C-alpha positions in Angstrom: 100.1 129.7 138.8 98.4 127.3 136.4 96.0 124.7 137.8 97.0 121.1 137.0 93.8 120.5 135.1 94.6 123.3 132.7 98.2 122.3 132.3 97.2 118.7 131.5 94.7 120.0 128.9 97.4 122.0 127.3 99.8 119.1 127.1 97.1 116.7 125.7 96.1 119.4 123.2 99.7 119.9 122.1 100.2 116.1 121.6 97.0 115.9 119.5 98.0 118.9 117.4 101.4 117.3 116.7 99.7 114.0 115.7 97.3 115.8 113.4 100.2 117.8 111.8 102.2 114.6 111.1 99.2 112.8 109.7 98.2 115.7 107.4 101.8 116.2 106.3 102.2 112.5 105.3 98.8 112.6 103.5 99.8 115.7 101.5 103.1 114.1 100.4 101.8 110.7 99.4 99.7 109.5 96.4 97.2 107.1 97.9 94.2 109.4 98.1 92.3 107.4 95.5 93.1 104.1 93.9 91.8 102.0 91.1 91.8 98.2 90.8 91.9 97.1 87.2 91.3 93.6 85.8 94.4 91.9 84.4 95.0 92.7 80.8 97.4 91.1 78.3 99.4 93.8 76.5 102.4 93.7 74.2 105.7 95.0 75.6 105.9 97.6 72.8 102.4 98.9 73.6 103.2 99.0 77.3 106.4 101.0 76.7 104.5 103.6 74.7 101.8 103.8 77.4 104.3 104.4 80.1 106.2 107.0 78.1 102.9 108.8 77.4 101.9 108.7 81.1 105.3 110.1 82.0 104.8 113.1 79.8 103.9 116.0 82.1 101.9 117.8 79.4 99.2 115.1 78.7 95.6 116.1 79.4 93.4 114.9 82.2 91.5 112.4 80.0 94.6 110.7 78.8 96.3 110.1 82.2 93.0 109.2 83.8 92.4 106.5 81.1 95.9 105.1 81.7 95.3 105.1 85.5 92.0 103.2 85.0 93.8 100.5 83.0 97.0 100.3 85.1 95.9 100.1 88.7 96.5 103.9 89.1 96.6 105.9 92.3 96.0 109.6 92.6 97.2 112.1 95.2 97.1 115.8 95.7 100.5 116.2 94.0 101.1 112.8 92.3 99.5 110.4 89.8 100.9 106.8 89.7 100.4 103.5 87.8 101.7 100.0 88.3 104.1 98.8 85.6 106.3 95.7 85.2 109.6 96.1 86.8 111.4 95.0 83.6 109.9 95.3 80.2 111.5 95.2 76.7 110.2 95.4 73.2 111.3 91.9 72.4 109.8 89.9 75.3 106.6 89.7 77.4 106.7 91.9 80.5 107.4 90.1 83.8 104.7 89.8 86.5 106.6 91.7 89.1 105.2 95.2 89.3 106.5 98.5 90.5 105.0 102.0 90.9 105.7 104.7 88.4 104.7 108.2 89.6 104.6 111.6 87.9 104.1 114.8 89.9 101.6 117.5 89.0 103.2 120.8 88.1 102.0 124.0 89.7 100.4 125.3 86.4 98.6 121.9 86.2 97.2 122.5 89.7 95.7 125.8 88.5 94.6 124.6 85.0 91.0 124.8 83.9 88.8 121.7 84.0 86.3 120.9 81.2 82.9 119.3 81.0 84.5 116.8 78.7 88.0 116.0 80.2 90.8 116.5 77.7 88.7 118.6 75.3 89.6 122.3 75.6 86.9 123.2 73.1 84.2 122.0 75.4 82.5 124.1 78.2 84.7 125.0 81.2 83.7 123.2 84.4 84.3 125.9 87.0 83.0 123.8 89.9 85.6 121.1 89.2 88.3 123.7 88.6 87.8 125.3 92.0 87.4 122.0 93.8 90.7 120.9 92.4 92.4 124.1 93.4 90.9 124.0 96.9 91.9 120.4 97.5 95.6 121.1 97.4 95.5 124.6 98.8 93.4 123.9 101.9 95.9 121.4 103.5 98.7 124.0 103.1 96.4 126.5 104.8 95.7 124.1 107.6 99.5 123.4 108.2 100.2 127.1 108.1 97.5 127.8 110.7 98.9 125.1 113.0 102.4 126.6 112.6 101.1 130.0 113.4 99.3 128.7 116.4 102.6 127.2 117.6 104.2 130.6 117.3 101.4 132.1 119.3 101.8 129.4 122.0 105.5 130.1 122.3 104.8 133.8 122.7 102.3 132.9 125.4 104.9 130.9 127.3 107.5 133.7 127.0 105.0 136.3 128.2 103.7 134.0 130.9 100.1 134.7 129.9 97.2 132.4 129.4 95.2 134.7 127.2 96.8 133.9 123.8 95.7 130.3 124.3 92.3 131.4 123.0 93.9 132.4 119.8 95.7 129.0 119.6 92.4 127.2 120.0 90.7 129.3 117.3 93.6 128.7 114.9 93.3 124.9 115.5 89.6 125.1 114.9 90.1 126.8 111.5 92.9 124.3 110.6 90.6 121.4 111.3 87.9 122.9 109.1 90.5 123.4 106.3 91.6 119.7 106.6 87.9 118.6 106.4 87.3 120.9 103.4 90.3 119.5 101.5 88.9 115.9 101.9 85.4 117.0 100.9 86.7 118.9 97.8 88.8 115.9 96.7 85.9 113.5 97.0 83.5 115.8 95.3 85.9 116.4 92.5 86.5 112.7 91.9 82.7 112.1 91.8 82.3 114.8 89.2 85.2 113.4 87.2 83.6 109.9 87.1 80.3 111.4 86.0 82.0 113.0 83.0 84.5 110.3 82.3 83.3 106.9 83.7 85.9 104.2 84.4 85.6 101.1 82.2 83.6 98.0 83.3 85.5 96.0 85.8 87.6 98.9 87.2 86.9 99.6 90.8 87.8 102.8 92.6 88.2 103.3 96.3 89.6 105.8 98.9 93.2 105.2 99.8 95.0 105.4 103.2 96.4 108.9 102.5 92.9 110.3 102.4 92.1 108.5 105.6 95.1 110.1 107.3 93.9 113.5 106.2 90.5 112.7 107.5 91.8 111.6 110.9 93.7 114.9 111.3 90.4 116.7 111.3 89.0 115.3 114.7 92.5 115.5 116.2 92.7 119.2 115.4 89.1 119.8 116.6 89.9 118.0 119.9 93.0 120.0 120.4 91.1 123.2 119.7 88.5 122.2 122.2 91.1 121.6 124.9 92.9 124.9 124.3 89.7 126.9 124.3 88.4 125.1 127.5 91.7 125.6 129.3 91.8 129.3 128.4 88.2 130.0 129.3 88.2 128.0 132.5 91.5 129.5 133.7 90.2 133.0 132.9 87.0 132.4 135.0 89.1 130.9 137.8 91.5 133.8 137.8 88.7 136.3 137.8 87.0 134.7 140.8 90.3 134.5 142.7 90.9 138.2 142.0 87.4 139.1 143.2 87.9 137.0 146.3 91.1 138.7 147.2 89.6 142.2 146.6 86.7 141.3 148.9 
């Protein structure tokens, strides 16, 4: 028999865990982790066409696509890089003012590619710190989601076995998942700061955090609160069960 307080804690913890999972999943799949605001620039349609074609090339180096993002109101995500371009542009006329988003995904080899002290220059010194920060920022959210999924399996097993003990494992897994989510945000921000130190945006270009990053950041306290509720319910129920057993024996 489970006390109503513990059952309520489990329900609230489950809801918080589901919210955190949805927020983190949306954050991983969207490209609004970091965004640039560029001043309006007049550019010929032929030059703009070449710029977009160059940006769409999946083999361009970090310096090239970063420079285009600086100038074209770019946004960056864990798996995407995007720029704003005119919805219709031709070589024989000036581009229209209506803009649309053009996105290109990072390939898996690009996610594991080495970073350099001078972005885009393979002959320069390797920047191992930025390399591992970049790799961690997209691996840690996947680790977090995997831990939450594993905790869900443990919870289902606990229900089937009618045991409260595995709830401790659910709480620990959520605790680790929350730390992984926070680590991803920290790695991303640290990596962006180092990139801007080595390759500064032009004057007039402003960078700011996007809503996708805030979603990932919100998932951290939700996962921690869920972990706290699961651990409290398991620990308190265990103490209550022990006292009840001792009372019956006496």
